[in-house]
Backbone bond lengths (Angstrom), bond angles and torsions (degrees), N, CA, C in turn:
res aa  C-N    CA-C-N  psi(-1)  N-CA   C-N-CA  omega(-1)  CA-C   N-CA-C  phi
1 M - - - 1.459 - - 1.532 109.10 -
2 S 1.312 116.02 134.84 1.463 120.35 -175.31 1.528 111.77 -88.13
3 I 1.310 114.06 164.43 1.471 122.70 174.08 1.519 105.77 -109.63
4 L 1.318 116.75 112.44 1.466 121.27 -172.92 1.520 110.58 -100.40
5 V 1.327 115.39 128.59 1.463 122.01 171.79 1.518 107.94 -105.82
6 V 1.324 116.56 123.17 1.467 121.30 178.65 1.523 107.59 -88.46
7 A 1.331 115.95 114.39 1.461 121.02 -171.13 1.525 111.78 -75.44
8 E 1.318 114.53 137.96 1.462 121.59 169.04 1.522 107.18 -100.50
9 H 1.317 116.90 127.37 1.460 120.67 -174.98 1.525 109.56 -157.68
10 D 1.327 115.61 176.54 1.472 120.95 178.94 1.521 111.45 -119.64
11 N 1.334 116.75 24.51 1.462 124.73 -176.98 1.524 113.39 69.92
12 A 1.323 116.36 3.23 1.460 120.31 176.73 1.522 111.35 -122.74
13 S 1.326 117.17 -36.57 1.463 121.17 179.97 1.519 109.63 -155.29
14 L 1.331 115.30 159.91 1.454 121.13 177.24 1.516 110.67 -74.03
15 K 1.314 116.47 145.72 1.450 120.94 170.58 1.530 108.69 -77.70
16 T 1.311 116.01 150.28 1.464 120.35 177.16 1.523 110.84 -57.49
17 S 1.333 116.91 -31.14 1.463 121.12 179.73 1.525 111.60 -58.73
18 T 1.331 117.64 -32.06 1.466 120.91 177.97 1.520 110.69 -69.16
19 R 1.305 116.83 -41.07 1.465 120.44 -179.37 1.531 111.26 -64.94
20 T 1.320 118.04 -38.53 1.461 119.63 178.63 1.530 110.73 -71.55
21 T 1.326 116.71 -32.41 1.465 120.13 176.73 1.526 110.59 -67.44
22 I 1.322 116.78 -36.51 1.470 120.46 176.36 1.527 110.28 -63.24
23 T 1.322 117.75 -37.84 1.462 120.70 176.40 1.521 110.80 -57.87
24 A 1.332 116.62 -44.39 1.472 120.42 177.82 1.524 110.25 -64.52
25 A 1.325 117.13 -40.47 1.464 120.90 -179.07 1.524 111.39 -62.77
26 L 1.320 117.60 -37.16 1.464 121.13 -178.84 1.528 112.03 -66.98
27 Q 1.320 117.56 -18.42 1.461 120.75 176.02 1.526 111.68 -80.33
28 L 1.330 116.74 -9.43 1.463 121.59 179.09 1.528 112.47 -95.04
29 G 1.309 117.63 -21.85 1.460 121.16 -178.18 1.509 110.26 166.07
30 D 1.333 115.90 178.66 1.464 119.36 -175.06 1.527 114.02 -102.96
31 D 1.336 118.21 -2.81 1.466 120.16 178.11 1.530 109.52 -97.29
32 V 1.333 115.45 68.85 1.463 121.43 -177.31 1.525 109.61 -94.86
33 Q 1.315 115.98 124.26 1.453 122.40 176.59 1.528 109.09 -117.35
34 V 1.306 115.89 150.81 1.465 121.78 -179.65 1.518 108.89 -119.72
35 L 1.325 115.97 129.55 1.459 120.94 176.18 1.526 109.49 -99.00
36 V 1.330 115.80 122.77 1.464 121.91 173.79 1.522 107.14 -108.96
37 A 1.314 116.52 104.77 1.463 122.04 177.46 1.520 107.84 -107.02
38 G 1.324 116.76 117.66 1.464 119.85 -177.31 1.510 110.59 -174.03
39 W 1.313 115.71 -151.51 1.454 121.66 -179.77 1.517 109.09 -144.04
40 Q 1.336 115.60 125.42 1.458 122.44 -176.98 1.529 110.10 53.93
41 A 1.323 113.95 49.16 1.468 120.90 -174.42 1.527 112.00 -108.86
42 E 1.324 116.97 35.84 1.459 120.47 -178.76 1.523 112.20 -59.28
43 A 1.328 116.18 -38.00 1.468 119.65 -179.39 1.529 111.03 -65.17
44 V 1.325 116.55 -35.04 1.466 120.67 178.82 1.519 109.91 -67.05
45 A 1.326 116.39 -44.21 1.463 120.89 179.22 1.529 111.02 -61.36
46 A 1.321 116.77 -42.05 1.460 120.44 179.47 1.528 111.00 -65.29
47 E 1.307 116.49 -38.20 1.461 120.37 178.41 1.529 110.57 -65.60
48 A 1.327 116.41 -43.60 1.467 120.66 179.27 1.523 111.15 -63.84
49 A 1.328 116.70 -37.27 1.465 121.07 -177.73 1.522 112.46 -67.22
50 A 1.324 116.64 -21.48 1.463 120.54 -178.14 1.525 113.30 -88.76
51 I 1.317 117.86 -4.90 1.465 120.88 -176.03 1.523 110.63 -76.02
52 V 1.311 115.60 135.38 1.463 121.67 179.75 1.526 110.06 -59.56
53 G 1.326 117.11 128.54 1.456 121.82 176.00 1.509 115.36 97.71
54 V 1.333 118.25 -16.59 1.462 121.07 -179.50 1.527 109.43 -77.09
55 R 1.326 117.27 124.97 1.471 122.08 -178.14 1.525 112.72 -87.71
56 K 1.334 116.37 -34.20 1.463 119.88 -177.29 1.524 109.56 -155.93
57 V 1.327 115.64 149.04 1.473 121.75 174.74 1.514 108.42 -117.39
58 L 1.317 116.87 124.24 1.455 122.83 175.48 1.518 108.73 -98.63
59 V 1.325 116.49 132.49 1.465 120.70 -177.88 1.523 109.32 -121.71
60 A 1.324 115.63 122.75 1.467 122.03 174.79 1.522 107.23 -120.79
61 E 1.339 116.09 115.46 1.463 119.70 -176.19 1.524 110.65 -120.72
62 A 1.314 114.14 136.88 1.466 122.09 174.93 1.530 107.26 -164.06
63 P 1.332 117.91 149.98 1.472 119.28 -178.64 1.525 113.29 -55.71
64 H 1.350 117.30 -37.21 1.461 118.54 -177.25 1.528 112.67 -74.41
65 L 1.348 117.36 -6.81 1.456 120.57 176.09 1.535 112.19 -96.27
66 A 1.318 116.62 5.03 1.464 119.94 176.96 1.521 110.45 -60.16
67 A 1.323 116.09 -35.63 1.468 122.42 174.28 1.523 106.27 -127.89
68 P 1.329 117.92 79.31 1.463 120.77 -170.94 1.519 113.05 -66.05
69 T 1.309 115.26 144.08 1.463 122.44 176.27 1.525 108.20 -120.25
70 A 1.317 116.03 169.36 1.464 119.91 176.33 1.523 110.35 -59.63
71 E 1.328 116.20 -37.86 1.466 120.53 -178.35 1.519 112.11 -67.48
72 S 1.331 117.47 -36.16 1.469 119.88 -178.56 1.526 112.22 -80.83
73 L 1.321 117.37 -28.03 1.456 120.50 -177.88 1.527 113.04 -87.14
74 E 1.314 117.52 -27.20 1.471 120.76 -173.61 1.531 113.61 -56.75
75 P 1.350 121.01 -47.77 1.477 118.85 179.11 1.522 112.50 -61.51
76 L 1.329 116.57 -39.75 1.459 121.18 179.38 1.528 110.64 -62.51
77 L 1.326 117.04 -47.50 1.455 121.32 -176.35 1.523 111.92 -70.15
78 C 1.312 116.70 -37.10 1.465 118.97 178.32 1.528 111.05 -66.33
79 G 1.339 116.75 -31.71 1.455 120.07 176.57 1.511 112.53 -69.27
80 I 1.336 116.26 -35.08 1.460 120.87 180.00 1.526 111.40 -77.84
81 A 1.334 116.30 -24.96 1.472 121.34 -170.15 1.518 113.61 -56.07
82 R 1.339 117.97 -30.18 1.464 119.89 -176.54 1.534 112.45 -67.00
83 T 1.341 116.75 -15.04 1.468 119.96 179.21 1.528 111.82 -102.41
84 C 1.350 117.04 4.51 1.468 121.01 -173.30 1.524 111.48 -115.99
85 S 1.310 114.84 145.06 1.460 119.68 168.57 1.520 110.48 -92.18
86 H 1.335 115.59 -28.74 1.462 122.28 -179.75 1.525 108.97 -139.37
87 M 1.335 115.16 149.46 1.457 121.54 172.54 1.529 106.80 -134.01
88 L 1.342 116.15 114.44 1.457 120.94 -173.36 1.521 111.30 -109.30
89 F 1.322 114.80 140.21 1.466 123.54 177.43 1.528 108.15 -129.37
90 P 1.334 118.11 147.85 1.469 118.57 169.86 1.526 109.40 -69.03
91 A 1.332 116.10 143.58 1.469 119.92 179.78 1.526 109.96 -82.84
92 T 1.325 114.80 56.08 1.464 122.98 175.07 1.524 107.50 -106.53
93 S 1.318 116.99 -176.72 1.468 119.06 178.35 1.522 110.71 -59.86
94 F 1.329 116.92 -32.54 1.460 121.01 177.70 1.532 110.63 -64.02
95 G 1.319 116.22 -55.62 1.455 119.95 -177.65 1.516 113.09 -65.72
96 K 1.323 116.80 -38.42 1.467 120.50 -179.68 1.526 111.62 -67.73
97 N 1.319 116.30 -20.94 1.462 120.80 178.00 1.526 111.21 -83.33
98 V 1.332 116.30 -43.78 1.468 120.43 -171.81 1.531 112.83 -84.59
99 A 1.329 117.10 -45.81 1.472 120.67 -171.58 1.528 114.06 -56.43
100 P 1.338 120.50 -46.20 1.470 119.13 -177.90 1.526 113.23 -61.79
101 R 1.329 117.11 -35.14 1.460 119.30 179.52 1.527 110.85 -67.74
102 V 1.334 115.72 -40.91 1.461 119.51 178.50 1.528 110.13 -65.04
103 A 1.332 116.86 -44.17 1.468 120.43 179.49 1.523 111.34 -60.89
104 A 1.327 116.16 -40.43 1.468 119.85 -179.63 1.529 110.85 -65.92
105 R 1.332 117.20 -42.69 1.467 120.83 178.99 1.524 112.00 -63.51
106 L 1.341 115.81 -35.94 1.458 120.14 -179.71 1.527 111.82 -84.53
107 D 1.337 116.22 -7.60 1.463 122.68 -178.94 1.529 111.30 58.26
108 V 1.339 114.82 48.85 1.463 120.81 176.67 1.528 108.97 -128.83
109 A 1.332 115.43 156.92 1.457 120.23 176.79 1.525 109.92 -78.25
110 Q 1.305 116.07 144.45 1.466 121.62 178.80 1.525 109.45 -99.90
111 V 1.322 116.28 143.78 1.464 121.69 172.99 1.528 106.84 -106.32
112 S 1.328 116.24 115.93 1.468 120.57 -171.40 1.529 112.04 -106.74
113 D 1.330 114.59 149.41 1.469 122.09 170.56 1.527 112.45 57.94
114 V 1.308 117.06 49.11 1.464 122.09 -178.64 1.529 110.33 -72.62
115 V 1.335 115.82 133.41 1.466 120.64 179.50 1.524 112.26 -116.57
116 A 1.341 117.62 -8.98 1.466 120.66 177.14 1.519 108.90 -156.74
117 V 1.333 115.07 148.25 1.460 121.77 178.98 1.525 108.04 -116.69
118 H 1.339 117.02 121.61 1.463 121.73 179.65 1.521 112.37 -103.80
119 G 1.319 117.35 -15.11 1.454 121.90 -178.56 1.510 109.05 174.80
120 P 1.323 117.62 179.41 1.466 120.53 -177.09 1.523 114.34 -58.22
121 A 1.339 117.80 -27.02 1.461 120.60 -176.51 1.514 113.50 -121.91
122 T 1.336 118.66 2.75 1.465 121.72 -173.42 1.520 110.42 -123.25
123 F 1.329 115.02 127.07 1.463 121.14 -174.60 1.529 110.05 -138.71
124 D 1.324 115.60 154.56 1.459 121.83 165.95 1.516 107.71 -98.55
125 R 1.335 116.68 134.66 1.454 120.36 176.03 1.514 109.28 -136.68
126 L 1.323 115.30 153.26 1.459 121.25 -179.20 1.515 110.93 -85.48
127 M 1.336 114.89 144.60 1.462 121.48 177.30 1.526 108.64 -138.06
128 Y 1.326 115.98 160.04 1.467 122.36 176.87 1.527 111.52 51.21
129 A 1.332 113.87 58.90 1.473 122.10 177.13 1.526 112.19 56.37
130 G 1.334 116.14 33.95 1.443 120.56 176.04 1.510 115.19 83.42
131 S 1.337 117.97 3.15 1.461 120.24 -178.68 1.524 112.23 -79.45
132 I 1.330 117.31 -15.70 1.465 121.74 179.34 1.526 108.72 -131.39
133 V 1.320 115.86 135.18 1.462 121.30 172.09 1.526 107.54 -106.33
134 A 1.307 117.25 116.50 1.461 122.43 -178.31 1.520 109.80 -103.98
135 T 1.319 116.76 134.83 1.461 121.82 172.85 1.521 107.63 -94.35
136 V 1.320 116.32 120.23 1.462 121.14 -174.11 1.523 110.12 -122.84
137 Q 1.327 114.88 152.67 1.466 121.02 176.10 1.514 108.14 -117.69
138 C 1.319 115.44 133.20 1.467 121.69 -178.78 1.525 108.67 -121.56
139 D 1.326 116.07 116.55 1.461 121.25 -177.70 1.527 112.44 -107.69
140 E 1.336 116.41 22.62 1.460 120.33 179.57 1.529 110.29 -69.40
141 P 1.329 117.56 154.27 1.474 119.97 178.39 1.525 112.93 -63.49
142 V 1.331 115.98 -32.42 1.467 121.53 172.69 1.519 106.53 -127.85
143 R 1.319 116.34 123.82 1.461 119.91 -176.98 1.528 109.13 -95.03
144 I 1.327 116.05 112.95 1.465 122.63 178.74 1.525 107.07 -92.79
145 V 1.336 116.63 117.97 1.460 121.26 -169.87 1.533 109.45 -130.47
146 T 1.340 116.11 133.64 1.466 119.60 167.85 1.524 107.95 -107.48
147 V 1.328 116.75 140.54 1.461 122.99 -170.04 1.521 110.39 -112.52
148 R 1.329 116.52 126.07 1.468 121.20 172.77 1.524 107.72 -68.22
149 T 1.319 115.57 103.90 1.468 120.26 -167.65 1.525 113.59 -69.37
150 T 1.323 117.90 -21.07 1.459 119.48 -177.63 1.522 112.79 -76.92
151 T 1.336 118.27 -8.41 1.467 120.21 -177.91 1.524 112.62 -99.42
152 F 1.318 118.22 -2.63 1.466 121.73 179.39 1.526 109.40 -122.19
153 E 1.315 116.39 143.76 1.462 120.76 176.23 1.527 109.79 -73.51
154 A 1.309 115.53 149.82 1.464 119.73 177.99 1.527 110.05 -74.77
155 T 1.324 116.71 138.71 1.460 120.95 176.44 1.523 110.13 -68.44
156 R 1.319 115.39 160.34 1.464 120.20 -179.33 1.532 109.92 -116.11
157 N 1.316 115.12 165.50 1.458 120.33 176.06 1.533 110.24 -80.13
158 G 1.323 115.79 150.21 1.456 120.62 178.35 1.515 111.28 -126.92
159 D 1.311 116.25 -169.50 1.456 121.32 -179.33 1.528 111.74 -82.19
160 G 1.324 116.34 -21.53 1.457 120.19 -177.36 1.517 112.84 -73.22
161 R 1.304 114.79 168.61 1.462 120.85 179.39 1.519 107.56 -141.32
162 A 1.316 116.59 109.32 1.461 120.45 179.97 1.523 109.58 -72.31
163 P 1.321 117.97 148.00 1.469 120.00 176.53 1.519 111.31 -65.84
164 V 1.317 115.60 146.97 1.469 122.00 178.51 1.522 108.14 -110.96
165 E 1.317 116.21 123.78 1.466 121.49 -177.91 1.523 109.89 -118.94
166 R 1.298 116.07 126.93 1.463 120.22 177.93 1.522 109.77 -87.05
167 I 1.329 115.73 135.75 1.458 121.56 178.76 1.524 109.03 -125.85
168 D 1.314 116.17 162.10 1.463 120.29 -179.67 1.521 110.48 -69.80
169 A 1.320 114.95 134.27 1.462 120.23 175.98 1.523 109.06 -81.00
170 S 1.313 115.97 153.93 1.463 120.24 176.76 1.519 110.00 -70.78
171 A 1.311 116.33 157.88 1.458 120.75 177.49 1.521 110.27 -70.10
172 E 1.308 115.42 154.47 1.456 119.79 179.44 1.523 110.33 -66.90
173 N 1.320 115.94 137.25 1.461 121.73 178.28 1.524 109.14 -84.02
174 P 1.338 118.31 114.82 1.468 119.68 -176.92 1.523 113.17 -69.17
175 D 1.329 116.54 -15.38 1.466 119.59 -177.56 1.523 112.98 -86.83
176 A 1.329 116.92 -9.20 1.465 120.15 -179.07 1.516 109.34 -141.96
177 T 1.315 116.52 111.50 1.458 121.92 -178.56 1.521 109.43 -127.72
178 V 1.317 116.37 135.73 1.461 120.79 177.12 1.533 108.40 -79.18
179 I 1.316 115.86 116.24 1.467 121.05 -179.32 1.521 110.90 -82.25
180 A 1.308 115.97 -44.02 1.464 120.76 -179.33 1.514 108.48 -155.94
181 R 1.303 115.11 157.66 1.458 120.57 178.69 1.512 108.55 -138.58
182 E 1.324 116.30 125.35 1.454 121.15 -179.32 1.514 109.31 -122.57
183 S 1.315 116.38 134.07 1.456 121.75 177.12 1.515 108.50 -113.21
184 A 1.314 115.18 128.47 1.457 119.25 179.11 1.525 109.30 -67.79
185 S 1.312 116.05 137.05 1.458 120.16 178.66 1.529 109.03 -111.12
186 H 1.311 115.67 136.60 1.454 121.15 -178.58 1.523 109.35 -131.57
187 E 1.327 114.48 153.00 1.452 119.17 176.47 1.527 110.98 -76.33
188 H 1.320 116.38 -18.36 1.459 121.37 -175.42 1.525 110.70 -98.33
189 P 1.330 117.39 166.57 1.474 120.30 178.90 1.521 112.49 -59.51
190 D 1.329 115.33 161.67 1.455 121.38 178.51 1.526 109.77 -65.17
191 L 1.325 115.96 136.96 1.463 121.36 -174.67 1.526 112.40 -62.24
192 L 1.324 117.60 -38.63 1.459 120.85 -174.40 1.527 113.70 -74.73
193 S 1.320 117.07 -23.96 1.463 119.71 -175.59 1.530 113.74 -114.68
194 A 1.326 117.73 -0.27 1.469 120.88 -176.37 1.521 112.12 -69.23
195 R 1.319 117.03 144.01 1.468 122.17 176.18 1.520 111.24 -76.43
196 V 1.341 115.59 -26.33 1.466 121.10 -179.99 1.525 108.47 -131.15
197 V 1.335 116.40 137.76 1.464 121.62 176.89 1.526 108.36 -128.08
198 V 1.321 115.75 130.62 1.459 122.21 172.07 1.525 106.71 -109.55
199 A 1.335 116.82 117.71 1.465 121.23 -175.40 1.516 110.52 -118.39
200 G 1.325 114.83 141.38 1.453 120.60 179.73 1.514 112.32 -116.81
201 G 1.309 115.36 152.53 1.456 120.92 179.71 1.507 112.22 -121.59
202 R 1.326 114.89 -166.72 1.456 120.83 -177.13 1.528 112.09 -63.48
203 G 1.330 116.71 -21.40 1.456 120.32 -179.57 1.512 114.17 -62.42
204 L 1.328 117.86 -14.65 1.464 120.62 178.90 1.520 112.13 -76.85
205 A 1.336 116.66 -16.33 1.479 123.59 165.54 1.522 116.39 76.52
206 S 1.331 119.56 -20.95 1.469 119.14 178.58 1.524 110.13 -162.92
207 K 1.326 114.68 161.75 1.460 120.46 178.42 1.523 110.96 -63.16
208 D 1.345 116.55 -41.16 1.461 120.27 -178.61 1.524 111.40 -64.36
209 Q 1.331 116.39 -41.75 1.459 119.07 -179.20 1.525 111.58 -73.03
210 F 1.321 116.66 -31.00 1.461 120.58 175.46 1.529 109.22 -57.90
211 A 1.334 115.85 -49.29 1.467 120.41 -179.12 1.517 112.17 -70.20
212 A 1.331 116.69 -43.35 1.464 120.74 -174.71 1.523 112.34 -66.17
213 L 1.338 117.59 -34.81 1.456 120.21 -177.71 1.526 113.25 -88.93
214 L 1.325 116.58 -40.60 1.455 118.84 -172.62 1.524 113.81 -86.87
215 A 1.334 117.80 -33.99 1.467 119.84 -177.03 1.539 112.24 -59.51
216 P 1.342 119.75 -45.59 1.475 118.34 178.37 1.522 112.81 -63.08
217 L 1.345 117.48 -38.13 1.460 120.48 179.16 1.522 110.40 -66.57
218 A 1.324 116.84 -43.07 1.461 120.78 178.67 1.524 110.77 -63.17
219 E 1.322 116.76 -38.22 1.469 120.61 179.96 1.532 110.98 -65.77
220 R 1.328 116.68 -41.12 1.468 120.33 179.63 1.529 111.09 -63.15
221 L 1.338 116.51 -35.10 1.463 121.09 -174.76 1.526 112.96 -98.14
222 D 1.345 116.63 1.89 1.469 121.17 -173.85 1.530 109.68 51.99
223 A 1.319 114.64 49.39 1.466 121.52 -172.84 1.516 111.57 -107.90
224 A 1.333 114.61 158.30 1.459 121.46 171.60 1.522 108.55 -84.20
225 L 1.325 115.57 153.92 1.461 120.70 177.40 1.522 109.49 -99.00
226 G 1.337 115.59 129.24 1.451 121.73 175.90 1.509 110.37 -122.35
227 A 1.325 115.57 173.79 1.457 119.69 -178.80 1.527 109.45 -153.46
228 S 1.322 115.43 152.65 1.459 119.70 172.81 1.523 108.80 -78.81
229 R 1.332 115.77 165.50 1.464 118.87 178.38 1.521 110.67 -62.23
230 A 1.332 116.91 -37.32 1.461 119.91 179.81 1.525 111.14 -61.10
231 A 1.337 116.21 -40.65 1.470 119.56 179.11 1.521 111.15 -66.92
232 V 1.320 117.02 -38.49 1.464 120.72 177.86 1.529 110.34 -67.21
233 D 1.333 116.87 -43.44 1.460 120.51 179.57 1.521 112.02 -61.97
234 E 1.318 116.17 -33.04 1.470 120.54 178.81 1.527 112.16 -79.39
235 G 1.333 117.40 -8.15 1.456 120.73 179.16 1.509 114.43 86.45
236 Y 1.346 117.22 14.10 1.463 119.60 -179.99 1.527 111.58 -74.20
237 A 1.334 116.83 -28.21 1.465 121.72 -176.20 1.519 109.14 -144.75
238 P 1.342 117.93 154.46 1.471 120.23 178.23 1.522 111.99 -69.27
239 G 1.327 115.53 159.40 1.459 121.31 -176.58 1.507 114.07 -61.11
240 D 1.348 118.44 -30.73 1.462 119.21 -177.79 1.526 112.70 -73.92
241 C 1.345 116.82 -1.91 1.467 120.88 175.47 1.525 111.88 -94.56
242 Q 1.324 117.07 -5.49 1.459 119.62 -173.29 1.517 112.37 -69.93
243 V 1.324 114.83 129.85 1.463 122.39 176.29 1.526 107.93 -109.16
244 G 1.331 116.77 132.11 1.459 118.61 178.19 1.509 112.14 149.85
245 Q 1.309 114.61 -174.70 1.460 120.87 -177.49 1.521 111.73 -58.73
246 T 1.322 117.68 -37.60 1.462 121.54 178.97 1.523 111.88 -100.68
247 G 1.325 116.26 10.48 1.458 121.26 176.84 1.517 110.40 -123.42
248 K 1.313 116.30 -133.95 1.461 121.01 -178.57 1.529 110.33 -99.47
249 I 1.327 114.62 145.12 1.457 121.68 177.22 1.519 107.74 -98.50
250 V 1.327 117.43 120.96 1.461 120.95 -176.24 1.530 109.67 -126.09
251 A 1.307 115.67 154.50 1.468 121.34 176.13 1.528 108.99 -147.63
252 P 1.329 117.39 63.84 1.468 119.87 -178.59 1.532 111.35 -73.91
253 E 1.310 115.34 173.39 1.463 119.51 176.21 1.525 110.50 -70.45
254 L 1.334 116.41 -31.58 1.468 120.88 178.97 1.521 109.50 -138.37
255 Y 1.333 116.22 127.68 1.460 122.29 178.35 1.525 107.95 -123.47
256 I 1.316 116.82 118.69 1.461 121.96 -179.89 1.526 108.10 -109.32
257 A 1.336 116.16 115.17 1.462 121.95 -178.34 1.524 108.86 -102.69
258 V 1.324 115.75 116.84 1.462 121.49 -176.39 1.523 109.48 -112.63
259 G 1.306 116.55 115.93 1.466 119.91 178.99 1.511 112.91 66.62
260 V 1.332 117.15 25.45 1.468 122.92 178.87 1.523 107.73 -102.01
261 S 1.318 117.24 122.26 1.467 119.99 -177.19 1.526 111.19 -70.41
262 G 1.344 116.70 -36.45 1.461 119.81 178.77 1.507 113.48 99.86
263 A 1.320 116.87 45.53 1.462 120.61 175.59 1.524 109.38 -61.89
264 V 1.335 115.73 154.88 1.460 121.16 -175.91 1.517 111.74 -53.72
265 Q 1.342 116.91 -43.11 1.463 119.13 -176.73 1.528 111.54 -67.55
266 H 1.337 118.13 -28.49 1.467 119.79 176.41 1.526 110.29 -75.34
267 L 1.316 116.88 -43.17 1.464 120.16 179.33 1.519 111.36 -59.11
268 A 1.333 116.87 -34.17 1.467 120.78 179.67 1.515 111.84 -61.31
269 G 1.328 117.11 -23.77 1.455 120.39 -176.85 1.512 115.64 -95.55
270 M 1.365 117.44 -7.72 1.463 117.23 -174.53 1.520 114.86 -141.85
271 K 1.330 118.45 -3.12 1.461 117.96 -173.43 1.524 113.06 -72.38
272 G 1.327 117.61 -6.28 1.457 120.74 173.50 1.517 113.14 -83.08
273 S 1.326 117.87 0.51 1.468 121.51 179.08 1.528 110.24 -61.90
274 K 1.327 116.03 146.81 1.469 119.96 -175.79 1.529 111.31 -66.42
275 V 1.328 117.25 -47.26 1.468 122.29 177.70 1.533 107.62 -130.92
276 I 1.337 115.55 130.09 1.467 120.78 -178.58 1.522 108.74 -118.24
277 V 1.323 115.84 127.41 1.459 122.96 177.44 1.526 107.65 -116.55
278 A 1.337 116.97 128.92 1.467 121.13 -178.80 1.520 109.87 -118.84
279 I 1.331 115.28 134.05 1.467 121.94 175.19 1.523 106.67 -123.53
280 N 1.326 116.53 115.95 1.461 120.42 -176.44 1.527 108.63 -157.57
281 K 1.317 116.12 145.79 1.471 119.23 -179.63 1.521 112.55 -80.30
282 D 1.341 116.96 -15.19 1.459 121.50 -178.30 1.529 109.83 -95.56
283 P 1.344 118.47 110.76 1.471 119.61 -178.20 1.528 113.24 -67.15
284 E 1.330 117.65 -14.37 1.463 121.69 179.90 1.532 112.62 -96.47
285 A 1.319 117.29 5.11 1.466 120.31 -178.38 1.526 110.41 -60.70
286 P 1.335 118.37 134.45 1.472 121.52 -178.31 1.525 114.19 -58.45
287 I 1.336 117.46 -23.62 1.459 120.30 -178.63 1.524 111.46 -58.80
288 F 1.346 116.82 -29.13 1.456 119.90 -178.89 1.530 112.27 -69.52
289 S 1.325 116.74 -18.32 1.472 119.50 -179.82 1.525 112.30 -71.15
290 V 1.316 118.03 -21.22 1.465 121.16 178.91 1.520 112.28 -112.72
291 A 1.348 116.81 -4.68 1.461 120.16 -175.52 1.530 111.61 -77.54
292 D 1.331 115.59 139.97 1.461 120.88 172.10 1.520 110.26 -79.50
293 Y 1.331 115.54 -33.18 1.465 121.67 177.30 1.525 107.82 -134.70
294 G 1.316 116.52 132.70 1.452 120.22 179.82 1.515 111.62 -129.91
295 L 1.308 116.58 140.36 1.455 122.04 177.33 1.516 108.66 -127.04
296 V 1.331 116.52 116.40 1.463 121.66 176.55 1.517 107.20 -90.20
297 G 1.318 116.01 114.59 1.451 118.94 -177.97 1.514 112.04 -178.53
298 D 1.308 115.52 177.21 1.461 122.79 -179.91 1.533 108.42 -78.81
299 L 1.332 117.08 110.52 1.462 120.29 -176.24 1.516 112.44 -61.55
300 F 1.346 117.06 -27.25 1.461 119.98 -179.05 1.526 111.50 -70.75
301 A 1.317 117.58 -16.89 1.465 121.68 173.66 1.519 110.82 -100.93
302 V 1.330 116.01 -39.46 1.473 120.94 -174.05 1.518 112.17 -68.75
303 V 1.345 116.84 -47.30 1.469 120.12 -173.45 1.530 112.55 -65.26
304 P 1.351 119.60 -46.34 1.472 117.92 176.44 1.531 112.72 -60.72
305 E 1.338 116.22 -35.89 1.474 119.26 179.02 1.532 109.78 -66.43
306 L 1.339 116.67 -41.84 1.449 120.72 178.72 1.518 110.55 -63.39
307 S 1.327 117.27 -44.43 1.462 120.89 178.91 1.522 110.77 -61.23
308 G 1.340 115.99 -38.58 1.452 120.06 179.15 1.517 112.71 -66.27
309 K 1.323 116.41 -37.82 1.459 120.30 179.71 1.528 111.00 -66.67
310 L 1.348 116.47 -28.99 1.463 121.10 -177.86 1.515 113.04 -86.92
311 A 1.336 116.63 -8.93 1.472 119.89 -176.06 1.525 110.77 -66.64
């Protein structure tokens, strides 16, 4: 029985989340296969085939899979499930959308947000906004698993070339059609893959000050811009910048939190960062409990000075 990784991609290249999910899959066994469901995604299939440890790449192409949905992928995945012992998804918006529908159709329990693999049926997963790590056992005939991508290293390409096999795509679901798809464009690096993240909170007080203070610092550090939920709710930053339990989970090499108090749901999204720097005027702010370096001070004076020193 194979271990199937459902690839997240944009029909041009694999997302880093897929590579980290493959790392988790390789800890379950050596028969790891990758499913590329999309349209005109030959480059994605070739990239997947070059990854160390991948035994086979399955390719399902159809126009309606150019922007795959849970409804369009579910029949395809349920058909493949009978040949799999495990089906792994990245715990991103893509995986969180598709995996539960597949698990429900197969009538099996899903194991979500896995951070460690102890064996074919035993996993560590996060609970209560990451404050508890639970070790769980799953004895389902097919184990549907979503992987916390920030806890696994991304796989690398090797000299080998896995075979690529084309399979029939599922029929289009008439009840769910993608009308339009919009991708937010930013001048800064992508939040999920950036080595450095500069995040702002409600302490920045306005949308204009959020941009005026953080954009120069992010530019100096070639960093992505993030935001707390409070900052997003106040309209200081767009929703796709939100870091936290209900936003994006990041683990950059350097995370700079500016005016972020450090609510539990925000910490759940960034406390895996390698180095955390906090700038806040409140010495009792919870963010300091996870920070490697903390500066208590007026961010409106500190941040411009820091940006100037880096110029």
